[in-house]
C-alpha positions as CSV (number, residue, x, y, z in Angstrom):
1,M,-26.8,36.4,-63.8
2,S,-23.4,38.2,-63.7
3,T,-22.0,40.0,-66.7
4,T,-18.3,39.7,-66.3
5,V,-15.6,39.7,-68.8
6,P,-13.7,36.4,-69.3
7,A,-10.0,37.2,-68.5
8,A,-9.0,36.1,-72.0
9,T,-11.2,38.7,-73.7
10,V,-9.8,41.9,-72.2
11,R,-6.3,42.8,-71.4
12,I,-5.4,45.6,-69.0
13,R,-2.0,47.2,-69.7
14,P,-0.2,50.4,-69.4
15,A,-1.3,53.1,-72.1
16,A,1.2,53.4,-75.0
17,E,2.7,56.8,-75.7
18,G,0.7,57.2,-79.0
19,E,-2.7,56.2,-77.5
20,F,-3.7,59.5,-75.7
21,A,-5.8,60.9,-78.4
22,A,-7.7,57.6,-78.5
23,I,-8.0,57.5,-74.7
24,G,-9.2,60.9,-74.7
25,E,-12.1,60.2,-77.2
26,L,-12.9,57.1,-75.4
27,T,-13.2,58.8,-72.1
28,Y,-15.2,61.7,-73.7
29,A,-17.5,59.2,-75.2
30,A,-18.2,57.3,-72.0
31,Y,-18.7,60.6,-70.0
32,S,-20.8,62.5,-72.5
33,H,-22.9,59.5,-73.2
34,D,-24.1,59.5,-69.5
35,Y,-24.0,63.1,-68.6
36,T,-25.3,66.0,-70.5
37,D,-24.2,68.9,-68.1
38,L,-20.4,68.6,-68.4
39,S,-18.7,72.0,-68.3
40,D,-16.7,72.9,-71.4
41,D,-13.5,72.8,-69.2
42,Y,-14.2,69.2,-68.1
43,R,-15.0,68.2,-71.6
44,Q,-11.5,69.4,-72.7
45,Q,-9.9,67.6,-69.8
46,L,-11.7,64.4,-70.8
47,R,-10.4,64.8,-74.3
48,H,-6.8,65.6,-73.3
49,P,-5.7,63.0,-70.7
50,E,-2.0,63.8,-71.6
51,T,-2.3,67.0,-69.6
52,L,-2.4,64.7,-66.5
53,L,0.8,62.7,-67.2
54,D,2.9,64.5,-64.7
55,A,0.8,62.9,-61.9
56,F,-1.1,60.0,-63.4
57,D,-0.4,56.7,-65.0
58,F,-2.9,55.6,-67.5
59,F,-4.0,52.0,-68.1
60,V,-6.2,50.8,-70.9
61,A,-8.6,47.8,-71.2
62,E,-7.9,46.3,-74.8
63,D,-10.2,43.8,-76.4
64,A,-7.8,40.8,-76.8
65,V,-9.5,39.7,-80.0
66,T,-9.8,43.0,-81.8
67,G,-7.2,45.1,-80.2
68,T,-9.7,47.9,-79.7
69,L,-9.5,50.1,-76.6
70,V,-12.7,49.6,-74.6
71,G,-11.8,51.2,-71.2
72,T,-9.3,53.2,-69.4
73,I,-8.4,54.3,-65.8
74,A,-6.0,56.9,-64.5
75,V,-4.0,55.9,-61.3
76,L,-2.1,58.7,-59.3
77,R,1.5,58.1,-59.0
78,A,3.2,57.6,-55.7
79,G,4.4,60.9,-54.1
80,H,1.2,62.9,-55.3
81,D,-1.6,63.6,-52.9
82,Q,-4.1,65.5,-54.9
83,H,-3.5,68.8,-52.9
84,G,-3.7,66.8,-49.6
85,H,-6.9,64.8,-50.4
86,V,-5.0,61.5,-50.7
87,G,-3.2,59.8,-47.8
88,P,0.4,58.4,-48.2
89,N,-1.0,54.8,-47.9
90,E,-3.7,55.4,-50.4
91,L,-4.1,54.7,-54.1
92,Y,-6.3,57.3,-55.9
93,F,-7.8,56.7,-59.3
94,R,-10.0,58.7,-61.6
95,L,-11.3,58.8,-65.1
96,L,-12.6,55.2,-65.1
97,A,-14.2,54.9,-68.4
98,T,-15.8,52.2,-70.5
99,H,-16.7,53.0,-74.2
100,P,-20.6,53.0,-74.6
101,S,-20.2,50.2,-77.2
102,A,-18.6,47.9,-74.6
103,R,-20.9,48.4,-71.8
104,G,-22.4,45.5,-69.9
105,R,-19.2,43.4,-70.3
106,G,-17.8,44.0,-66.7
107,I,-14.9,46.2,-68.1
108,G,-15.4,48.9,-65.5
109,A,-15.3,46.4,-62.6
110,E,-12.1,44.7,-64.1
111,L,-10.5,48.2,-64.2
112,T,-11.5,48.9,-60.7
113,R,-10.2,45.5,-59.5
114,F,-7.0,46.2,-61.3
115,A,-6.7,49.5,-59.2
116,M,-7.3,47.4,-56.2
117,A,-4.6,45.0,-57.2
118,E,-2.1,47.9,-57.9
119,A,-2.8,49.2,-54.5
120,R,-2.0,45.9,-53.0
121,R,1.0,45.6,-55.1
122,R,2.3,49.0,-53.9
123,G,1.5,48.1,-50.3
124,Q,-1.1,50.7,-49.9
125,R,-3.9,50.3,-47.4
126,A,-6.9,51.8,-49.2
127,V,-8.2,52.8,-52.6
128,V,-9.8,56.2,-52.9
129,L,-11.7,58.0,-55.7
130,N,-14.1,60.9,-56.2
131,S,-17.4,60.8,-58.1
132,G,-20.1,63.2,-59.1
133,P,-23.6,62.9,-57.4
134,E,-25.2,61.9,-60.7
135,M,-22.8,59.0,-61.4
136,L,-25.4,56.4,-59.8
137,G,-24.3,53.5,-61.9
138,A,-20.6,54.0,-60.9
139,H,-21.7,54.2,-57.3
140,A,-23.4,51.0,-57.4
141,L,-20.3,49.4,-59.0
142,Y,-18.1,50.8,-56.2
143,R,-20.3,49.5,-53.5
144,K,-20.6,46.1,-55.0
145,L,-16.8,45.9,-54.9
146,G,-16.8,46.9,-51.3
147,F,-16.2,50.7,-51.4
148,S,-18.1,52.9,-48.9
149,R,-18.9,56.5,-49.2
150,R,-16.9,58.7,-46.8
151,A,-18.9,62.0,-46.3
152,E,-16.2,63.4,-44.0
153,R,-13.7,63.6,-46.9
154,E,-16.1,65.3,-49.4
155,G,-16.2,68.8,-50.6
156,V,-17.5,71.1,-53.2
157,I,-15.3,72.5,-56.0
158,V,-16.0,75.5,-58.0
159,L,-15.7,74.9,-61.8
160,P,-14.2,77.5,-64.2
161,D,-17.6,78.4,-65.4
162,G,-18.6,79.3,-61.8
163,R,-20.7,76.3,-61.2
164,E,-20.3,74.4,-57.9
165,L,-19.8,70.5,-58.0
166,Q,-20.1,68.3,-54.9
167,L,-17.5,65.5,-55.2
168,L,-18.5,62.2,-53.5
169,T,-15.6,60.3,-51.9
170,F,-15.6,56.4,-51.9
171,V,-12.9,54.4,-50.1
172,L,-12.0,50.7,-50.1
173,D,-10.0,49.6,-47.0
174,L,-7.7,46.8,-48.0
175,E,-7.4,43.8,-45.8
176,G,-3.7,43.3,-44.5
């Protein structure tokens, strides 16, 4: 049995200017719920999405009945390439998050489909994202939606605390 969200129960919309503290808390709750080994620097980044506004547009999933924010996604703006890691015809997203209290409702899938539709709307040929090796639930979602892992685009980043983190790359080629 599929656990999808009826379209009428969740509305995806651009984030409002006054919502970034709530978005940060939602994102932090989602990531810290699943991953115990987050660096202090990354915890701060999760809590302060407004620091990414120069390059990213944020969208939220809002429960249509209660008005509560239940999910979020950050989409890279046109003209940015993540230091050469994103091609000119690719949409890149990050910080996909569903609040732990709203899990199992298909919100992460709806936000990912939103990114796919946004890529098509922009005339882009692919959707790209990076993920940590331990994010197995997210990887299963991406594969279910048609993404494939592209090892040739992967790399290791050094965190501010000196630890190394391998970033996995997933790509969905969009049909013309």
